[in-house]
MDTraj code that builds the backbone (N, CA, C; nanometers):
import mdtraj as md
import numpy as np

residues = "MET ALA ARG ARG GLU THR ILE ALA LEU SER LEU ARG TRP GLN CYS LEU ALA LEU ALA LEU PHE ALA THR ALA GLY CYS THR VAL GLU ILE ARG ALA SER PRO PRO PRO THR VAL VAL ILE PRO GLY PRO GLY THR GLY GLU TRP TYR ASP LEU ALA LEU VAL ASN ILE GLY ALA ARG GLU ALA ALA ARG LEU ARG ASP PRO VAL THR ALA ALA LEU GLY HIS SER GLY ARG LEU ILE LEU SER GLY LEU VAL ASP TRP ALA ALA PRO GLN ALA ALA LEU CYS TYR ALA GLU THR GLY TRP LEU VAL ARG GLU ARG ARG GLN ALA GLY SER GLU TRP VAL THR LEU LEU LEU THR ARG GLN THR GLY".split()
xyz = np.array([
    [-10.7076, -3.5126, -3.9492],
    [-10.6389, -3.4845, -3.9688],
    [-10.5013, -3.5450, -3.9930],
    [-10.3852, -3.5573, -4.1278],
    [-10.2990, -3.6620, -4.0546],
    [-10.2063, -3.6040, -4.0682],
    [-10.1026, -3.6940, -4.0134],
    [-10.0554, -3.7231, -3.9365],
    [-9.8707, -3.6678, -3.9489],
    [-9.7796, -3.6055, -3.9678],
    [-9.6785, -3.5803, -4.0683],
    [-9.5346, -3.7045, -3.9944],
    [-9.4908, -3.7817, -3.9886],
    [-9.3688, -3.8295, -3.9570],
    [-9.2624, -3.8183, -3.9764],
    [-9.2203, -3.6817, -4.0176],
    [-9.0958, -3.6220, -4.1000],
    [-9.1273, -3.5155, -3.9814],
    [-8.9817, -3.4700, -3.9345],
    [-8.9381, -3.3133, -3.9998],
    [-8.7574, -3.3286, -3.9971],
    [-8.7310, -3.2658, -4.1823],
    [-8.6559, -3.2067, -4.2147],
    [-8.5987, -3.0734, -4.1680],
    [-8.4135, -3.1177, -4.1896],
    [-8.3748, -3.0026, -4.0721],
    [-8.2404, -3.0112, -4.1543],
    [-8.2006, -2.8670, -4.1897],
    [-8.1143, -2.8350, -4.2503],
    [-8.0301, -2.7063, -4.2270],
    [-7.9423, -2.7373, -4.0508],
    [-7.9271, -2.5569, -3.9892],
    [-7.7637, -2.6870, -3.9559],
    [-7.6938, -2.5030, -3.9310],
    [-7.5922, -2.4871, -3.8294],
    [-7.5479, -2.5997, -3.6614],
    [-7.5405, -2.6348, -3.5923],
    [-7.5349, -2.7878, -3.5983],
    [-7.6118, -2.6910, -3.4199],
    [-7.5593, -2.6350, -3.4032],
    [-7.6143, -2.5442, -3.3266],
    [-7.7833, -2.5821, -3.2662],
    [-7.8152, -2.5161, -3.3779],
    [-7.9410, -2.5204, -3.4044],
    [-8.0182, -2.6236, -3.3514],
    [-7.9944, -2.7897, -3.4633],
    [-7.9633, -2.8817, -3.4611],
    [-8.0065, -2.9790, -3.3488],
    [-7.8814, -2.9383, -3.2764],
    [-7.9000, -2.9334, -3.1226],
    [-8.0573, -2.8903, -3.0649],
    [-8.0522, -2.8625, -3.1086],
    [-8.1948, -2.7514, -2.9790],
    [-8.2829, -2.8346, -3.0292],
    [-8.3476, -2.8349, -3.1289],
    [-8.4098, -2.8593, -3.2362],
    [-8.4581, -3.0619, -3.1270],
    [-8.3217, -3.0925, -3.1348],
    [-8.3207, -3.2847, -3.0896],
    [-8.3752, -3.2847, -2.9359],
    [-8.3475, -3.1260, -2.9333],
    [-8.3119, -3.0754, -2.6976],
    [-8.5113, -3.0804, -2.7438],
    [-8.5531, -3.0673, -2.8202],
    [-8.7442, -2.9807, -2.8364],
    [-8.8321, -3.0804, -2.8084],
    [-8.7607, -3.1922, -2.9474],
    [-8.8400, -3.2975, -3.0128],
    [-8.8204, -3.4698, -2.9460],
    [-8.8071, -3.3660, -2.8190],
    [-8.7404, -3.5453, -2.7271],
    [-8.8677, -3.6721, -2.7279],
    [-8.8734, -3.7398, -2.8002],
    [-8.9815, -3.8580, -2.8088],
    [-9.0578, -3.8009, -2.9424],
    [-8.9931, -3.7488, -3.0405],
    [-9.0999, -3.7228, -3.1171],
    [-8.9697, -3.7620, -3.2524],
    [-8.9736, -3.8675, -3.4081],
    [-8.9185, -3.9375, -3.4837],
    [-8.8784, -3.7956, -3.6036],
    [-8.7251, -3.8565, -3.5894],
    [-8.6894, -3.7077, -3.6309],
    [-8.5808, -3.7703, -3.7649],
    [-8.5833, -3.7147, -3.8874],
    [-8.4815, -3.7503, -4.0366],
    [-8.3845, -3.5913, -4.0228],
    [-8.3031, -3.6519, -4.0170],
    [-8.2148, -3.4572, -4.0768],
    [-8.1314, -3.5404, -4.1651],
    [-8.1479, -3.4030, -4.3231],
    [-8.0741, -3.4991, -4.4014],
    [-8.0049, -3.3160, -4.4332],
    [-7.8532, -3.3615, -4.4093],
    [-7.7367, -3.2354, -4.4315],
    [-7.7516, -3.1986, -4.5241],
    [-7.6745, -3.3192, -4.7000],
    [-7.7048, -3.2374, -4.8450],
    [-7.7304, -3.2777, -4.9117],
    [-7.8279, -3.2563, -5.0065],
    [-7.8630, -3.0898, -4.9812],
    [-7.9630, -3.0846, -4.9158],
    [-8.0469, -2.9914, -4.8822],
    [-8.0923, -2.9007, -4.8599],
    [-8.2400, -2.9462, -4.8327],
    [-8.3855, -2.9650, -4.7940],
    [-8.4717, -2.9869, -4.8681],
    [-8.5650, -2.9281, -4.8546],
    [-8.6215, -2.9909, -4.9998],
    [-8.6733, -2.8404, -5.0484],
    [-8.7941, -2.8148, -4.8885],
    [-8.8750, -2.7044, -4.8486],
    [-8.9383, -2.7568, -4.7791],
    [-9.0832, -2.6665, -4.7872],
    [-9.1689, -2.7789, -4.8063],
    [-9.3457, -2.7496, -4.8899],
    [-9.3770, -2.7918, -4.7138],
    [-9.5048, -2.5931, -4.6585],
    [-9.5170, -2.6488, -4.5282],
    [-9.7211, -2.6701, -4.6405],
    [-9.8184, -2.7188, -4.5362],
    [-9.9207, -2.7650, -4.6157],
    [-9.9614, -2.6229, -4.5641],
    [-10.0936, -2.6361, -4.6391],
    [-10.1739, -2.5053, -4.6462],
    [-10.3262, -2.6061, -4.5547],
    [-10.4381, -2.4160, -4.5143],
    [-10.5101, -2.5065, -4.4512],
    [-10.6032, -2.6124, -4.6070],
    [-10.7150, -2.6665, -4.5609],
    [-10.7406, -2.7915, -4.6346],
    [-10.6349, -2.9185, -4.6681],
    [-10.5700, -2.9129, -4.6076],
    [-10.4420, -3.0331, -4.6845],
    [-10.4327, -3.1574, -4.5765],
    [-10.5717, -3.1514, -4.4363],
    [-10.5361, -3.2377, -4.3988],
    [-10.4219, -3.2944, -4.3159],
    [-10.3334, -3.1838, -4.3920],
    [-10.2095, -3.2648, -4.3054],
    [-10.1107, -3.1961, -4.2176],
    [-10.0007, -3.2025, -4.0857],
    [-10.0088, -3.1390, -4.0047],
    [-9.8617, -3.2005, -3.9399],
    [-9.7651, -3.1220, -3.8516],
    [-9.6779, -3.1204, -3.8046],
    [-9.5962, -3.1373, -3.7173],
    [-9.5609, -3.2029, -3.6160],
    [-9.5281, -3.2107, -3.5030],
    [-9.4189, -3.0540, -3.4122],
    [-9.3313, -3.0056, -3.4993],
    [-9.2708, -2.9230, -3.5286],
    [-9.2299, -2.8712, -3.6357],
    [-9.2259, -2.7221, -3.6130],
    [-9.1860, -2.6611, -3.6917],
    [-9.0774, -2.5890, -3.6645],
    [-8.9071, -2.5631, -3.7408],
    [-8.8435, -2.4731, -3.6929],
    [-8.8069, -2.3606, -3.7712],
    [-8.8003, -2.1878, -3.7115],
    [-8.8260, -2.1197, -3.7853],
    [-8.6922, -2.0380, -3.7446],
    [-8.5565, -2.0209, -3.8663],
    [-8.4401, -1.9519, -3.7388],
    [-8.3857, -1.8366, -3.9584],
    [-8.4741, -1.7427, -3.8449],
    [-8.4607, -1.6101, -3.9103],
    [-8.4959, -1.5264, -3.8680],
    [-8.5732, -1.4056, -3.9016],
    [-8.5085, -1.2750, -3.7896],
    [-8.7026, -1.2511, -3.7860],
    [-8.7013, -1.1464, -3.7152],
    [-8.8653, -1.1586, -3.5742],
    [-8.9251, -1.1110, -3.7278],
    [-8.8939, -1.0224, -3.8274],
    [-8.9584, -0.9345, -3.9254],
    [-9.0148, -1.0777, -3.9564],
    [-8.9330, -1.1628, -4.0324],
    [-8.9594, -1.2443, -4.1097],
    [-9.0590, -1.3538, -4.0922],
    [-9.0183, -1.3925, -3.9130],
    [-9.1067, -1.4385, -3.9452],
    [-9.2677, -1.4140, -3.8942],
    [-9.2334, -1.2984, -3.8449],
    [-9.3665, -1.2835, -3.8010],
    [-9.4753, -1.2910, -3.9890],
    [-9.3680, -1.2966, -4.0600],
    [-9.4765, -1.3180, -4.2257],
    [-9.4752, -1.4360, -4.2319],
    [-9.4134, -1.5226, -4.1718],
    [-9.4268, -1.6862, -4.1179],
    [-9.5853, -1.7259, -4.0232],
    [-9.6429, -1.7018, -3.9497],
    [-9.6971, -1.6871, -3.8509],
    [-9.7920, -1.7460, -3.8927],
    [-9.8574, -1.7222, -4.0665],
    [-10.0128, -1.7800, -4.0737],
    [-9.9423, -1.9238, -4.0901],
    [-9.8942, -1.8998, -4.1677],
    [-9.8628, -2.0570, -4.2612],
    [-9.8158, -2.1597, -4.1609],
    [-9.7149, -2.1391, -4.0783],
    [-9.6415, -2.2123, -4.0151],
    [-9.7869, -2.2516, -3.8807],
    [-9.8611, -2.1461, -3.8252],
    [-9.9230, -2.2179, -3.7436],
    [-10.0424, -2.3066, -3.8209],
    [-10.0788, -2.2538, -3.9375],
    [-10.1934, -2.3838, -4.0022],
    [-10.0757, -2.5052, -4.0808],
    [-9.9731, -2.4988, -4.0594],
    [-9.8992, -2.6114, -4.0364],
    [-9.8855, -2.7093, -3.9319],
    [-9.9530, -2.6534, -3.7993],
    [-9.9017, -2.7515, -3.7338],
    [-10.0048, -2.8286, -3.6135],
    [-10.0433, -2.9214, -3.5352],
    [-10.1196, -2.8879, -3.4930],
    [-10.1569, -2.8545, -3.3470],
    [-10.2439, -2.8498, -3.2606],
    [-10.1985, -2.8432, -3.1758],
    [-10.1749, -2.8707, -3.0520],
    [-10.1020, -2.9689, -3.0753],
    [-10.0273, -3.0405, -3.0014],
    [-9.8913, -2.9536, -3.1032],
    [-9.8919, -2.9004, -3.1815],
    [-9.6802, -2.8804, -3.2000],
    [-9.6334, -2.8353, -3.1513],
    [-9.4743, -2.7734, -3.1601],
    [-9.4468, -2.7216, -3.1214],
    [-9.3896, -2.6539, -3.2332],
    [-9.3336, -2.5079, -3.1788],
    [-9.2932, -2.4236, -3.2589],
    [-9.1111, -2.3924, -3.2014],
    [-8.9753, -2.3817, -3.3284],
    [-8.8996, -2.2779, -3.2161],
    [-8.8593, -2.1409, -3.2971],
    [-8.8264, -2.0434, -3.2483],
    [-8.8278, -1.9577, -3.3415],
    [-8.6975, -1.9682, -3.2985],
    [-8.6196, -1.9014, -3.4181],
    [-8.4448, -1.9041, -3.3704],
    [-8.4263, -1.8071, -3.4871],
    [-8.2985, -1.7444, -3.4155],
    [-8.2541, -1.6487, -3.5362],
    [-8.2068, -1.5271, -3.4607],
    [-8.3675, -1.4855, -3.3664],
    [-8.3832, -1.3162, -3.3534],
    [-8.2986, -1.2864, -3.2746],
    [-8.2778, -1.1278, -3.2351],
    [-8.1678, -1.0788, -3.2474],
    [-8.2631, -1.0389, -3.0582],
    [-8.1946, -1.0071, -2.9505],
    [-8.2563, -0.9981, -2.8121],
    [-8.4037, -0.9575, -2.8316],
    [-8.3384, -0.7633, -2.8801],
    [-8.4287, -0.6647, -2.8983],
    [-8.5636, -0.7069, -2.9452],
    [-8.5523, -0.7904, -3.0920],
    [-8.6756, -0.8376, -3.1405],
    [-8.7688, -0.9533, -3.0946],
    [-8.7405, -1.0207, -3.0185],
    [-8.7404, -1.1148, -2.9490],
    [-8.8780, -1.1062, -2.9068],
    [-8.8998, -1.0116, -2.7908],
    [-9.0553, -0.9957, -2.7795],
    [-9.1594, -0.9665, -2.8720],
    [-9.1333, -0.8993, -3.0019],
    [-9.1788, -0.8660, -3.1184],
    [-9.2337, -1.0001, -3.1798],
    [-9.1970, -1.0639, -3.1608],
    [-9.1734, -1.2347, -3.2333],
    [-9.2715, -1.3290, -3.1265],
    [-9.2796, -1.3112, -3.0147],
    [-9.3455, -1.3597, -2.9270],
    [-9.4543, -1.3085, -2.9388],
    [-9.5504, -1.1200, -2.9641],
    [-9.6482, -1.0813, -2.9469],
    [-9.6831, -1.1368, -3.0569],
    [-9.6076, -1.1615, -3.1802],
    [-9.7213, -1.1737, -3.3315],
    [-9.7407, -1.3321, -3.2459],
    [-9.6977, -1.3930, -3.2498],
    [-9.7737, -1.5028, -3.2657],
    [-9.8109, -1.5701, -3.1399],
    [-9.8664, -1.4611, -3.0036],
    [-9.9682, -1.4796, -2.8877],
    [-10.0237, -1.4677, -2.9705],
    [-10.0271, -1.3997, -3.0849],
    [-10.2163, -1.3382, -3.1239],
    [-10.2898, -1.4587, -3.2142],
    [-10.2142, -1.5687, -3.2408],
    [-10.2897, -1.6637, -3.2727],
    [-10.2535, -1.7327, -3.1817],
    [-10.2517, -1.7552, -3.0300],
    [-10.2396, -1.8537, -2.9266],
    [-10.0826, -1.9547, -2.8897],
    [-10.0546, -1.8809, -2.9473],
    [-9.9186, -1.9237, -2.9159],
    [-9.8594, -1.8780, -2.7541],
    [-9.7627, -1.9694, -2.7199],
    [-9.7206, -1.9711, -2.5619],
    [-9.5361, -1.9376, -2.5744],
    [-9.4517, -1.9509, -2.4991],
    [-9.3986, -1.8723, -2.5096],
    [-9.3228, -1.9679, -2.3751],
    [-9.2868, -2.1154, -2.3733],
    [-9.3612, -2.2139, -2.3045],
    [-9.1292, -2.2625, -2.2887],
    [-9.0383, -2.1191, -2.3036],
    [-8.8938, -2.1634, -2.3033],
    [-8.8214, -2.0373, -2.3857],
    [-8.6501, -1.9759, -2.3076],
    [-8.6491, -1.9098, -2.4071],
    [-8.4887, -1.9001, -2.3639],
    [-8.4287, -1.9195, -2.5044],
    [-8.2701, -1.8884, -2.4864],
    [-8.1683, -1.8243, -2.5452],
    [-8.0803, -1.7354, -2.4312],
    [-8.0343, -1.6598, -2.4923],
    [-7.8320, -1.6703, -2.5067],
    [-7.7743, -1.7008, -2.6522],
    [-7.6805, -1.7085, -2.6686],
    [-7.5709, -1.6066, -2.6896],
    [-7.4489, -1.5662, -2.5504],
    [-7.3869, -1.4469, -2.5764],
    [-7.5222, -1.3361, -2.5354],
    [-7.4798, -1.2083, -2.5855],
    [-7.5246, -1.1172, -2.5342],
    [-7.6169, -1.0819, -2.6215],
    [-7.6640, -1.2132, -2.7752],
    [-7.7405, -1.1048, -2.8544],
    [-7.8517, -1.2328, -2.9232],
    [-7.8034, -1.3539, -2.9254],
    [-7.8588, -1.4122, -3.0187],
    [-7.9989, -1.5172, -2.9161],
    [-8.1175, -1.5173, -3.0281],
    [-8.2306, -1.6028, -2.8810],
    [-8.3101, -1.6979, -2.9805],
    [-8.3343, -1.7598, -2.8464],
    [-8.4415, -1.8440, -2.9266],
    [-8.5472, -1.9510, -2.8507],
    [-8.6746, -1.8853, -2.9137],
    [-8.7929, -1.9210, -2.8244],
    [-8.8602, -2.0926, -2.8340],
    [-8.9043, -2.1702, -2.7204],
    [-9.0013, -2.2739, -2.7064],
    [-9.1711, -2.1963, -2.7589],
    [-9.2429, -2.2140, -2.8383],
    [-9.3791, -2.2036, -2.7878],
    [-9.4791, -2.2933, -2.7992],
    [-9.6349, -2.3091, -2.7318],
    [-9.6528, -2.4014, -2.7944],
    [-9.8212, -2.3689, -2.8193],
    [-9.8873, -2.3963, -2.8113],
    [-10.0009, -2.3087, -2.8566],
    [-10.0914, -2.3549, -2.6960],
    [-10.1907, -2.2545, -2.6470],
    [-10.3197, -2.2368, -2.5390],
    [-10.3585, -2.3268, -2.5769],
    [-10.4065, -2.4025, -2.4269],
    [-10.4668, -2.4917, -2.4303],
    [-10.5734, -2.4043, -2.3469],
    [-10.7363, -2.4949, -2.3566],
    [-10.8541, -2.4033, -2.2866],
    [-10.9097, -2.2926, -2.3441],
])
top = md.Topology()
chain = top.add_chain()
for i, resn in enumerate(residues, 1):
    res = top.add_residue(resn, chain, resSeq=i)
    for name in ("N", "CA", "C"):
        top.add_atom(name, md.element.get_by_symbol(name[0]), res)
traj = md.Trajectory(xyz[None], top)
């Protein structure tokens, strides 16, 4: 599989700071304006990313699970952001069904949650 070297982000600065924290040691390209068009490679493309950042509600994140999983290599990391506290466990469970584990959970205030996930090994 060919490795994609660029990660494109166009988000609020708080989300961007978390993404940079999670990508220590990775090459990151930031495009602030205009927002990039994101095309997720699908099965059979031979391309994968090191990191995906899904900043959307839990239900929508669940719908994106399969294409996001297909776009990340086995060592890829996934950040689920924009989750409300009561829906974060539902999102984590949905991704766990395809081998993802929550490695870190951060909460801003009483409501907003961000999860860092990696693939299960072995």
